N, C-alpha and C positions, 0 to 999 in steps of 0.2 A: 503493499501498499505504500504510495506515495504522499510526499509531506501534505499537499493541496487538499488531496481527498481524506485524510485524518483531521486536519483541521476543520473542513466543512463537518466532519462526523461529530466534531467537539463541538461546535459551536452549535450545532442542529441537538445534542443530546443538553447544553447548558439551557436553551432556548424550552427545550422540553421540560425542566427541573426547575423552571423560574415559574413563581406562583402567577396566577392566573391575572392577577390586577398588574404584573407587568407586563403579561405577553398580550392582551387586548386592555386599552383603557377604558376609563369611565366616558360614558354610559353604556359601555357594551358588553353586561353583566349580564348572565343568564338570570333566571329567577334561584335556580341550585346556587349558584356563584353566590348571589345575595344573602342568600339564607347561610351559607358557609361564612361569609365575612360577619355574619351577626352572631354567630354561635359558636365558630371552630375556627379562629383565628389569630395569627400574633396581637390583636386588639379584642379578643373575646374568648377567655377560657372555661373552663367546665370547674365549677368548684363544689366539692363534697362536704357540708356540714351534719352533726348530728344533734337531733333534739329529740325531746320527752313527747310523744303524742298523751294529750287528757285520757283519762278514762284508766282501765285494768287492761293488761296485755293480753291478746288472745292468743289461742294455740294454734293459729293457723295465719298463712299470711294477711297482711294488711293490703287490699287492695284500693285502686283509685276511688273506686265509687264507696268506699269505707269512710273514707274522707273529705267527700265532696269535690274532688281536684279533677281536674279534665285532663286527658291524655297527652304529653308534651309539655308540661310546664313550662315555664321558661318564653322566649322572646325570639323568633317568631313562631317555634312549634317544639319540633322534638330536639334533644341535644344529640347530634352524633358521636358515637365512640361509647356512650353511657351502657352499662349494663342494665337489666332489670324487665325487659320485655314488656313495658307496661304496667307492671306489678310495681306501685311505687306510693309512697314509701317502704322501706323495706325494714323489720324489725332486726335489731341486732341479736346475736345471742345472749347478750348479758340482760335482758329485760328480764326485770324479777317481779314477781305478786305484790313486795309491798313497796314499787317504787312510784305507784299511783299511776301509772301509763306506760306505754313498750317505747325503748328506745329507738328510734327511727334513724335512718340517712335521707338526706334531701339533696337531690342533683341541681344545682344550680347554675347560674351562668354569668360571669362578672365581665363588665365590658366597658370600652375606653370611648364612651358615645360622642365627646369629644372631638375625638378623632377625625380627621376630614376622612380617609376612606370609608369609618361608619358613620357618617354624616351623608356621604352620597349614595349609600348604601340603601337607608331610610327614605333618603326623598325618591330612589326609586323603586321602592315598597311601596311609598303613598302614589306615586305616581301610577304605578300600574294599576291600582285600584281605582283610578279616575280615567274613565275611558276619553274623557274631552281634553287632555292631558297626554301624548306621547311618549314614551321614555326619552327618546331621541332628543326629546325638546329641552330636555332637562338638563341644563349644561352650570349652572351658575349656582354657587353658596353664599352665604353670608360670610363676612370675616371671620377668623378664629374666635372661636368663644373666649371670654374675659378667664374662664376658670377651666381646669381640669375637669370634666365631669365622668365619673364613672355609676355605672349603674349596676346593680345586684338584680337580677330576676328570678322569680321560681321557688320563693319562700311561702309554703303554705299558710293560710290565716289560722290557722288552729295551732300553727305549732306558735305563734309571735307573742309576746306578753300583753297583757290587757290595756297597760296602760301605753298607748302609742307613743305620746307627747312624752313621757319619761324614759321610754325606750331609746326615741330619737336624741334625747338630750345624752345620755349616756353614750351611745355611740359619736356623739358630736366630742365628748371630752376625751375620747381615746382611740378617732378614727385618726390616721398616719399614711404619709408617702415615703419610706425608708428608701436611701441611697447610700450606697458604700464612701464611707469618707467625706459622708456631708452631713450637712442637719436634715432632720425631719421636717417635712410638711406637714403641718396641721392642717385639718378639715378646717373649711370654711362654714359649712352648712352642712345637714343631714335631714332629707325629705324621706317621709314614707306614707305615698299614696295610695290609697286601696289598687288592686287591679285585680277586678274579677274574685276566683278563690286562692290567689296567691298575692304576694307583695311585691313590688317595685321599691327598692331603698336606693335613693340618689345622695351620692356625696359628691360635694364642690370642693376642690382643692384652688388656692390662688395660686397665680403663673408667676410671683413676685420674685423667687429664685428658682427660674425655669429647669425641665429636667432637660439634660444633654446627654447625647451618643456617649460621648466617654464614660458616665456612670455606669454604662454596661448594662444595669439592670434596674428594676425600682421594684419593690415590694409594698404589697395596699397590706394593710391590717388594720383591724376594726375591731370591738368588742362590746357589747352590751347586752344585758339580760343575760340569758341563756347562751347566748351564741358568740362564737371567737370568727372570722373572718378573716383568711390568710391568704396571699397569692402572690407569686413571683412572677414578673413579666419581664423577658430578656429584650432588651432596647434593639439590637441591630435588626431583627425581621420586622420590627415597626418602623422601617422606614420606608416613606412611600413618595412618589416622585422627587425623589432623591435628596430628601428631609425627614425629621423624626417627625413623626406625627401622633399627636397625643392629645 
């Protein structure tokens, strides 16, 4: 094989390995690609938490209908790659009759909703539900938001503390973005609006000390009530159109 053919094959392989948002530009993304950006991408990661279901544990698996949850909690639907096959939440083996409920696991999605590719994906999702606005006509967005916005989707209402305001206040006192060798970024505000049978938690962090690619990674941490949320995001894969997109 001569050098020219080898380089051509190498280039073709690299093109196939590149993520779809680099191979073809917004707004030329399929519905499946939009869903992948919103649920399983460098800007949207699955996050698993455990919690205590109210009531006494049952000797059988807890199904979706038992707790009033629709299939595919989170947004915009299923969360690719998670086990369970529609039976969610799953009681853990350490459930005990004297605990007052079954300990279960919830599979959530944590998303950088302020990141440009996520905002573009949401705009495409919205436009495709509006026949009067063809997707190809959607090409612009507002300037970069003043805050980093992280949203956590999929927590069942039944698992949330009854005092929503107190819970939000507790999360506000503890939520931070952590970077190696740099000061933590404390949260500016926390909102917990209802979203059907599950909750969306919105965390806003100021950009006063911007996260830089040189930080290499950023860790989200929040604790409040019975929950602790923690997730590390690698920054190199979050480069979009030549710049870090957060």
